[in-house]
C-alpha positions as CSV (number, residue, x, y, z in Angstrom):
1,M,95.0,80.9,112.8
2,N,93.1,78.0,111.1
3,F,89.9,79.7,111.8
4,V,91.1,82.7,109.7
5,L,91.9,80.5,106.8
6,F,88.5,78.9,107.1
7,Y,86.8,82.2,106.8
8,S,89.1,83.3,103.9
9,I,87.9,80.1,102.0
10,C,84.1,80.8,102.9
11,F,84.7,84.4,101.7
12,E,86.2,83.5,98.5
13,I,83.2,81.4,97.6
14,I,80.8,84.3,98.5
15,Q,83.0,86.7,96.6
16,F,82.7,84.6,93.4
17,F,79.0,85.7,92.9
18,F,80.0,89.4,92.8
19,L,82.9,88.9,90.3
20,P,81.2,90.6,87.3
21,I,80.4,94.0,89.1
22,L,83.6,93.8,91.1
23,K,85.7,93.6,87.9
24,L,83.7,96.5,86.3
25,Q,84.1,98.6,89.4
26,G,87.7,97.7,89.8
27,K,88.4,98.7,86.0
28,N,86.7,102.1,86.5
29,V,88.6,102.9,89.7
30,R,92.0,102.0,87.9
31,K,91.0,104.1,84.9
32,N,89.9,107.2,87.0
33,V,92.3,107.2,90.0
34,L,95.2,109.7,89.4
35,K,98.3,107.7,88.8
36,L,101.2,108.8,90.9
37,P,104.9,108.0,90.5
38,E,107.2,106.5,93.1
39,A,109.1,108.8,95.3
40,T,112.4,110.2,93.7
41,G,115.8,110.1,95.4
42,N,118.4,107.5,96.7
43,R,117.0,104.2,97.9
44,S,120.0,103.6,100.1
45,G,122.2,105.3,102.4
46,V,124.0,105.9,105.7
47,I,122.7,108.7,108.1
48,G,123.0,109.7,111.8
49,K,125.5,109.1,114.7
50,G,125.9,106.5,117.2
51,Q,125.2,102.7,117.4
52,I,125.0,101.2,114.0
53,I,121.6,99.7,112.9
54,K,120.8,98.3,109.5
55,I,117.3,98.6,108.3
56,L,115.6,97.1,105.1
57,C,112.5,98.5,103.8
58,I,110.6,96.3,101.3
59,G,107.3,96.0,99.6
60,D,104.8,97.8,97.4
61,S,103.6,101.4,96.4
62,S,103.7,102.5,100.3
63,A,107.4,101.2,100.6
64,S,108.4,103.0,97.3
65,G,106.9,106.3,98.5
66,V,104.0,106.7,96.1
67,G,102.1,109.6,97.4
68,V,105.0,112.0,98.1
69,E,107.7,113.5,95.8
70,H,111.0,112.6,97.5
71,I,112.1,109.5,99.4
72,D,112.8,111.8,102.3
73,Q,109.1,112.3,102.7
74,S,108.3,108.6,102.5
75,L,108.0,105.8,105.1
76,S,111.6,104.9,104.9
77,G,112.8,108.6,104.7
78,N,110.7,109.5,107.8
79,L,111.9,106.4,109.6
80,V,115.6,107.1,109.4
81,N,115.2,110.8,110.1
82,N,113.4,109.7,113.4
83,L,116.3,107.4,114.2
84,K,119.3,109.3,113.2
85,L,119.6,111.2,116.4
86,N,120.1,107.9,118.3
87,F,121.7,105.6,115.7
88,K,123.8,105.5,112.7
89,C,121.4,104.1,110.2
90,K,122.3,101.9,107.2
91,W,119.2,101.8,105.2
92,K,118.0,100.5,101.9
93,V,114.6,100.3,100.1
94,I,113.6,97.3,97.9
95,A,110.1,98.1,96.6
96,K,108.0,98.6,93.4
97,S,104.5,100.1,93.1
98,G,101.8,97.6,92.3
99,I,103.5,94.3,93.2
100,N,102.2,91.5,95.1
101,S,104.1,89.1,97.6
102,N,105.2,86.8,94.7
103,Q,106.7,89.6,92.7
104,L,108.5,91.0,95.8
105,I,110.1,87.6,96.3
106,D,111.4,88.1,92.7
107,L,112.7,91.4,93.4
108,L,114.7,90.2,96.5
109,L,116.2,87.3,94.7
110,H,117.8,89.6,92.1
111,E,119.6,91.6,95.0
112,K,123.1,90.8,96.2
113,N,123.4,89.2,99.7
114,Q,123.6,91.8,102.3
115,K,123.2,92.2,106.2
116,F,120.4,94.0,107.8
117,K,119.0,93.4,111.4
118,F,115.4,94.9,110.8
119,V,113.1,94.6,107.9
120,V,109.8,96.7,107.5
121,I,107.4,94.9,105.2
122,S,104.6,96.6,103.4
123,I,102.9,94.0,101.2
124,G,99.6,92.3,100.7
125,F,97.1,94.7,99.4
126,N,98.1,94.1,95.6
127,D,97.6,90.3,96.6
128,I,94.0,91.2,97.6
129,T,93.0,93.3,94.5
130,S,94.6,90.8,92.2
131,G,92.4,88.0,93.6
132,K,95.2,86.0,95.5
133,S,94.0,83.8,98.2
134,L,95.1,84.0,101.8
135,I,96.5,80.4,101.5
136,I,98.8,81.6,98.6
137,F,99.7,84.9,100.5
138,K,100.6,82.7,103.5
139,K,102.9,80.4,101.4
140,N,104.6,83.5,99.9
141,L,105.3,85.0,103.1
142,I,107.1,81.8,104.2
143,K,109.3,82.1,101.2
144,L,109.8,85.7,101.8
145,E,110.9,85.3,105.4
146,Y,113.3,82.5,104.3
147,I,115.0,84.8,101.8
148,L,115.2,87.6,104.2
149,S,116.8,85.3,106.8
150,K,119.2,83.6,104.7
151,K,120.1,86.2,101.9
152,F,119.8,89.5,104.2
153,S,120.5,88.0,107.7
154,V,117.4,89.7,109.1
155,N,116.2,88.6,112.5
156,H,113.6,91.3,113.3
157,F,110.5,91.5,111.1
158,I,108.1,94.3,111.4
159,Y,105.0,93.8,109.3
160,S,102.6,96.7,108.4
161,G,99.1,95.8,108.6
162,M,96.7,96.2,105.7
163,P,95.5,99.7,104.8
164,P,92.2,101.2,105.9
165,V,90.3,100.6,102.5
166,H,87.0,101.2,104.2
167,K,88.0,104.9,104.9
168,L,88.7,105.6,101.2
169,K,86.3,107.8,99.3
170,T,87.5,106.7,96.0
171,V,86.4,103.3,96.0
172,P,82.6,102.6,95.4
173,N,80.5,99.9,97.0
174,P,80.2,96.9,96.8
175,L,83.9,96.8,95.7
176,K,84.9,98.7,98.8
177,S,83.0,96.5,101.2
178,I,84.3,93.3,99.6
179,L,87.8,94.6,99.7
180,A,87.4,95.8,103.2
181,I,86.3,92.2,104.3
182,K,89.2,90.6,102.6
183,V,91.6,93.2,104.1
184,L,90.2,92.4,107.5
185,I,90.9,88.7,106.9
186,F,94.5,89.2,105.7
187,D,95.1,91.7,108.5
188,K,93.9,89.3,111.2
189,F,96.2,86.5,109.7
190,L,99.2,89.0,109.8
191,R,98.4,90.1,113.5
192,L,98.1,86.4,114.6
193,K,101.3,85.6,112.7
194,C,103.3,88.0,114.5
195,E,101.9,87.2,118.0
196,R,103.1,83.7,117.6
197,N,106.7,84.6,116.6
198,I,109.0,86.3,119.0
199,N,111.0,88.3,116.5
200,F,107.9,89.4,114.5
201,I,106.0,92.8,115.2
202,Y,102.8,93.9,113.6
203,I,101.9,97.5,113.1
204,N,98.3,98.3,113.1
205,I,97.8,100.8,110.3
206,N,94.0,101.1,110.9
207,K,94.5,102.7,114.5
208,L,96.5,105.6,113.0
209,S,94.8,108.8,112.4
210,F,93.2,109.1,109.0
211,E,92.0,112.6,108.3
212,E,91.7,114.2,104.8
213,N,95.3,115.5,105.0
214,M,96.5,111.8,105.5
215,V,95.7,110.9,101.9
216,A,97.7,111.9,98.8
217,K,96.2,113.7,96.0
218,D,95.1,110.5,94.2
219,G,92.7,109.9,97.1
220,F,94.2,106.5,97.6
221,H,97.9,106.5,98.8
222,P,99.5,107.8,102.0
223,S,100.4,111.5,102.3
224,E,103.5,112.7,103.9
225,N,101.5,113.4,107.0
226,F,100.5,109.6,107.3
227,Y,104.0,108.4,106.5
228,K,105.1,110.5,109.4
229,I,103.0,108.9,111.9
230,W,103.4,105.4,110.5
231,S,107.1,105.9,110.7
232,E,106.9,107.0,114.4
233,E,105.2,103.8,115.3
234,I,108.1,101.8,113.6
235,S,110.9,103.9,115.1
236,N,109.5,103.6,118.5
237,I,109.5,99.8,118.2
238,I,113.1,99.8,116.9
239,K,114.2,102.1,119.8
240,K,112.6,99.8,122.2
241,E,114.4,96.7,120.6
242,E,117.6,98.6,120.9
243,N,117.0,99.7,124.5
244,Y,116.5,103.3,123.8
């Protein structure tokens, strides 16, 4: 994993020379991209029949369902709907659009102590866009995992990989290329991290189908179709862990 950190440091140095144009392009993208709200609906509940499993979904805009109207159409909504035929799911979403890993830690610290077996984590892209280094991201994930273990009793961590930025048509170059490289570095870090921990699982978002109907109307966030196939990947993992 050290070689990933080394590449990250080298890339940060190279990126420095592109900062003026990157900041300008980033400002224009934020100005022109349609601002979509988070999904409406309850962010916790109990659904299904059978063996009880407790699932926590945390993170940024993808975890909060930006791109769809209702939480039932989001990642967490599709996930529990996939599992409800086999399990009685107690689920909860703790997420906010636009947050980075440090802000996610703050969100979790304001929650009461609760017990969950699985946590689905979608975080990192806003660390990238806000200029956070991989070293800071790594330190924040250590804090995050400690809180999830102690405060929420989580023992199965499911990390979603970084989004397929290189496939987005709304982001111009060289901004898209720079983001794509940094996404690749962060994604590789997550993959190696999960490979080295028996209770950690990595979901490769980039391998999922990414046609036009997979993107929301802002051209940036996942659509319901993408949330569906993403949730299927996660539900299959949970079923396997629970011997279904």
